[in-house]
N, C-alpha and C positions, 0 to 999 in steps of 0.2 A: 081604144076605138075598136069597133066590132067590124069586122070583114064580112063581106057577102052582098046580099042583094041592097041593104041599106046600112048605113054607118052614122053614128051620132058622136061626136067628140064634144066634150065639155072643158072649160078652163075656168076655174075660179079664182086663182092667184095671177097677177101680172108676171109673165115670165121673160117677155122680150120688150126691154125698154119700158114703156108706160102704156102697154096695151091693156084695155079693159077686159073685164071677165066676158066670156061670150061662149055661144053655142054654134057648132057647124054641123049641119045634118045633110048626108048625101044619100040620095036615093036616085039609082039609076043614072040618067043624065041630067038631074037637077041637084043642085047644091043650095042649101039655104042657110044664112049666118044672121044671128042676132045677137046684140050686145048693148048694154048700157052703162054710162059712166057719167061721172060729174066733172065738168071743167071749170076754172076759173076764167071767166069772160074777159077779166081785165089783163091777163097774160097773153091774151091774142089781140089787144087793141080794140075789142068790141066794146062799145059804150064810151065814146069820148065826149068831151065838151059837155053840154047840159045832162046827157046821159051817164057820166062818170059815176055818180053818186051810187051808192048801193042801198040806200033807204027804201027805194021802190021798186027797183030791180036788182036782185042780189048779185053779188060778183060770182057765186057758186050756181052754175046752172046744170041741168040734167040734159044729156045727150042720148038719144036711142037711135038705133040703126038697124035695119032689116033688109037683107040683100037676097035676091034669088039669082042665081047663074045657071042658063041651059047650056049644055053642050051641043 
């Protein structure tokens, strides 16, 4: 991570539990974080009953996140 006016940190390998790769950018009073991962929706009970089959909606789904925090 670079120190100073702005900083960027990237993590490409999971290091804590099952956290996905992500990028954290800090610039003054703003912090931005983004990441993308794939989850098995059936492991979380998403898609039960008639939606349980994986032929039309796959079990593996992509989850993207973008957050902005202001101090």
